[in-house]
C-alpha positions in Angstrom: -0.1 0.2 -0.1 1.2 3.5 -0.8 2.4 5.5 2.1 1.0 9.3 2.1 1.7 11.8 4.6 2.0 15.0 5.6 4.1 17.8 7.6 2.6 18.4 10.9 2.8 21.1 13.7 5.3 20.1 16.6 4.1 23.4 18.9 3.9 22.8 22.3 5.1 19.4 22.7 6.9 16.8 20.3 4.5 13.9 20.8 1.3 15.9 19.4 3.0 15.1 16.1 1.6 11.6 16.3 -2.1 12.7 17.3 -2.4 15.4 14.1 -1.0 13.3 12.0 -3.4 10.3 13.3 -6.3 13.2 13.0 -5.8 13.6 9.4 -5.0 9.9 8.6 -1.3 10.6 7.4 0.7 7.1 7.3 3.9 9.1 7.8 4.4 12.6 9.4 7.5 15.0 9.2 8.2 18.0 11.3 10.5 21.0 12.9 12.3 20.3 16.1 12.6 23.8 16.1 10.8 27.3 14.8 12.5 26.8 10.8 12.7 30.5 11.2 14.5 31.0 14.8 17.9 29.6 15.6 16.3 29.2 19.8 16.7 25.8 20.7 14.4 24.0 23.5 16.3 21.3 25.4 13.5 18.9 25.5 12.7 17.0 29.2 13.4 14.0 30.0 9.2 13.0 30.0 8.4 14.7 26.8 11.1 12.5 25.1 9.2 9.4 27.1 5.6 10.1 25.8 7.0 10.7 22.2 8.9 7.3 22.2 5.5 5.4 23.5 3.4 7.1 21.0 5.7 6.7 18.0 5.4 3.0 19.0 1.5 3.3 19.2 0.2 5.4 16.4 1.3 3.3 14.0 2.9 6.1 12.4 6.0 5.7 10.2 8.3 6.6 9.1 8.9 9.3 11.0 10.9 12.9 9.3 12.2 15.5 10.7 12.9 18.4 8.5 16.1 21.2 9.4 15.6 24.6 10.1 15.6 26.5 6.4 17.8 28.5 8.5 21.2 26.6 8.3 23.4 27.1 5.5 26.7 24.7 4.5 27.3 26.5 1.9 27.5 29.5 3.3 31.0 31.6 3.2 30.2 33.5 6.4 32.3 31.6 9.1 30.0 33.1 11.5 26.6 31.2 10.0 29.0 27.8 8.8 29.5 27.0 12.2 26.4 28.1 14.1 24.7 26.0 11.2 26.7 22.9 12.2 26.3 23.4 15.8 22.6 23.3 15.1 22.7 20.5 12.8 24.4 18.5 15.5 21.9 19.7 18.4 19.1 18.4 16.1 20.5 15.5 14.5 21.7 14.0 18.4 17.6 14.6 19.4 16.4 12.8 16.2 18.4 10.1 17.4 17.2 10.1 21.0 13.6 10.2 19.4 14.9 7.1 16.9 13.7 9.3 14.2 13.5 7.7 10.9 15.0 10.7 8.6 16.3 13.9 9.0 16.0 16.1 5.8 18.4 19.1 5.3 18.4 22.0 2.4 22.6 22.0 1.9 22.2 25.8 1.5 23.0 28.5 -0.9 26.9 30.3 -1.4 25.3 33.9 -2.1 27.9 35.1 -4.5 30.4 32.1 -4.5 30.6 29.7 -6.9 28.8 26.3 -7.1 32.2 24.3 -6.5 33.2 26.3 -3.3 29.6 25.7 -2.3 30.0 21.8 -2.4 33.5 21.7 -1.0 31.7 23.7 1.8 29.3 21.3 2.5 31.3 18.5 2.4 33.5 20.0 5.1 30.6 20.8 7.2 29.0 17.3 6.8 32.3 15.8 8.2 32.3 18.3 10.9 28.6 16.9 11.8 29.3 13.2 11.6 32.4 13.4 13.6 30.5 14.9 16.2 27.1 12.5 15.6 27.1 8.8 15.2 24.4 8.1 13.6 22.7 4.7 13.8 18.9 4.9 14.2 18.5 8.2 11.5 19.4 8.2 8.0 20.4 12.1 7.2 19.0 13.1 3.5 20.1 16.0 1.4 17.0 17.4 -0.4 16.9 18.4 -4.0 16.2 22.5 -4.3 14.8 24.1 -7.2 17.6 25.7 -8.7 17.5 29.6 -6.8 20.6 31.2 -7.3 23.4 29.6 -5.4 21.5 26.8 -4.2 23.3 23.5 -3.8 22.1 20.5 -4.6 19.4 21.5 -7.5 21.1 18.9 -10.0 21.7 15.0 -9.2 25.0 15.7 -10.2 25.5 17.8 -7.5 23.8 15.7 -5.1 25.9 13.1 -6.2 29.1 15.0 -5.7 27.8 15.6 -1.8 27.0 12.1 -0.9 30.0 10.5 -2.7 32.2 11.4 0.4 29.8 9.4 2.8 29.6 5.8 1.6 30.5 4.4 5.2 27.4 7.3 6.5 23.6 6.3 6.4 22.7 9.2 4.0 20.6 9.7 1.3 18.4 11.9 -1.0 15.1 13.4 -0.3 13.0 14.2 -4.0 11.1 17.4 -3.8 8.7 17.1 -6.7 8.4 20.5 -7.2 12.2 21.6 -6.9 13.1 18.8 -9.5 10.3 20.0 -11.7 11.6 23.9 -10.9 15.5 22.7 -11.3 14.8 21.5 -15.2 13.8 18.0 -15.0 10.7 17.2 -16.8 9.0 14.9 -14.3 5.5 15.7 -15.9 5.6 14.0 -19.1 6.0 10.3 -19.6 9.7 10.4 -21.7 10.4 13.5 -19.1 9.5 10.9 -16.1 11.3 7.9 -17.6 14.4 9.9 -18.4 14.9 11.4 -14.9 14.2 8.3 -12.9 16.8 6.5 -15.4 19.2 9.6 -15.1 18.5 9.6 -10.9 19.5 5.4 -11.2 22.9 6.3 -13.2 24.1 9.1 -11.1 23.1 8.7 -7.9 21.3 5.5 -7.2 17.4 4.3 -6.7 18.4 3.1 -3.3 19.6 6.3 -1.7 16.1 8.0 -2.5 14.7 7.6 0.9 11.7 10.1 1.2 9.8 12.1 -1.8 8.6 15.8 -0.8 4.9 15.4 -2.9 4.3 19.1 -4.2 2.9 20.5 -7.2 4.5 23.6 -8.9 3.1 27.2 -8.6 5.5 28.3 -11.2 6.1 26.9 -14.6 8.5 24.2 -15.9 12.5 25.0 -15.4 11.4 28.5 -14.1 13.8 27.6 -10.4 11.5 28.9 -8.1 10.2 27.0 -5.4 6.8 27.7 -5.1 4.6 24.9 -3.5 1.0 24.0 -4.8 -1.9 21.7 -3.7 -1.7 17.9 -5.7 -2.9 18.6 -9.1 -3.2 22.4 -8.9 -0.3 23.3 -10.6 2.1 22.8 -13.8 3.3 19.5 -12.8 -0.4 18.3 -12.7 -2.0 15.1 -11.7 -0.6 13.1 -14.6 3.0 13.6 -13.2 2.0 12.7 -9.9 0.0 9.3 -11.4 3.6 8.1 -12.4 5.6 8.6 -9.2 3.1 7.0 -7.3 2.4 4.3 -9.5 6.0 3.3 -10.4 7.6 0.2 -9.1 10.2 2.1 -7.3 9.2 5.3 -6.0 5.5 3.5 -4.5 7.8 1.7 -2.1 8.8 5.3 -0.7 7.0 7.6 1.5 5.4 10.7 -0.1 5.1 13.5 2.6 2.9 16.4 1.5 4.5 20.1 2.1 1.7 22.4 0.1 0.0 25.3 1.5 -1.5 24.7 5.1 -4.9 25.7 3.8 -8.3 24.7 5.9 -8.7 20.6 5.3 -6.4 20.7 1.8 -3.9 18.3 3.6 -6.6 15.8 3.7 -7.8 16.8 0.0 -4.4 16.5 -1.3 -3.9 12.7 0.6 -7.3 11.7 -0.9 -6.1 13.4 -4.4 -3.1 11.0 -4.5 -4.9 7.6 -2.9 -7.4 8.7 -6.1 -4.1 8.1 -8.4 -3.3 4.7 -7.5 -3.9 1.8 -10.1 -5.6 -1.2 -8.9 
């Protein structure tokens, strides 16, 4: 059975992510450990962690995914921001291990004026420092594909592969974002384009490295390099693109997690739309 979930709020107490996920019928969930727009870090009490782990077992929700804060930037040439990002990722990753979170998803970052080569080397350097401090056992570290915005590292499969290559002995992989790969120039909305994307993904990165798919339509047209999420079937990817993903022999085994706009009961509607595309 296809696994479809969504991003949920972790406000007030982390364990509430399971209640919020179950309330809307999500099979998998993603959430933030801190505000995605703040550096502020809250040390979680043992009781909160204990309740989280209890609900983790009883909820039936699986996998459990954490998304890193949007402020982190491992590609930055600003040494203060670079160091702050590393330390904050270490904080989050250590808590993920404690909570037995399955996947930790991160945007590698933006170079802001420097070359892509600089950015890739900078991210690899940052990851080396992180993995020196955190021995990841339960959580797999995932680098997300980006939309191709100026300076963004990880908007092509070649860049993703360069980031993964030095860490073959680490639990590391890829999170595909449908909106991002479409915006960055991979024509997943057509049968020929989808087949081409899957072929080169396997050749360059390896299908086995894909662990999570962020399932978002795109408000911006193909190859726009704009990161603007839209409800399923309401954007430029269209239902056909998602139908191909959700029925593909490989991709249908990967959890699909919505990051569509939080409007009313649209999470439920978007999940129903995706399930309606599953062929018997």
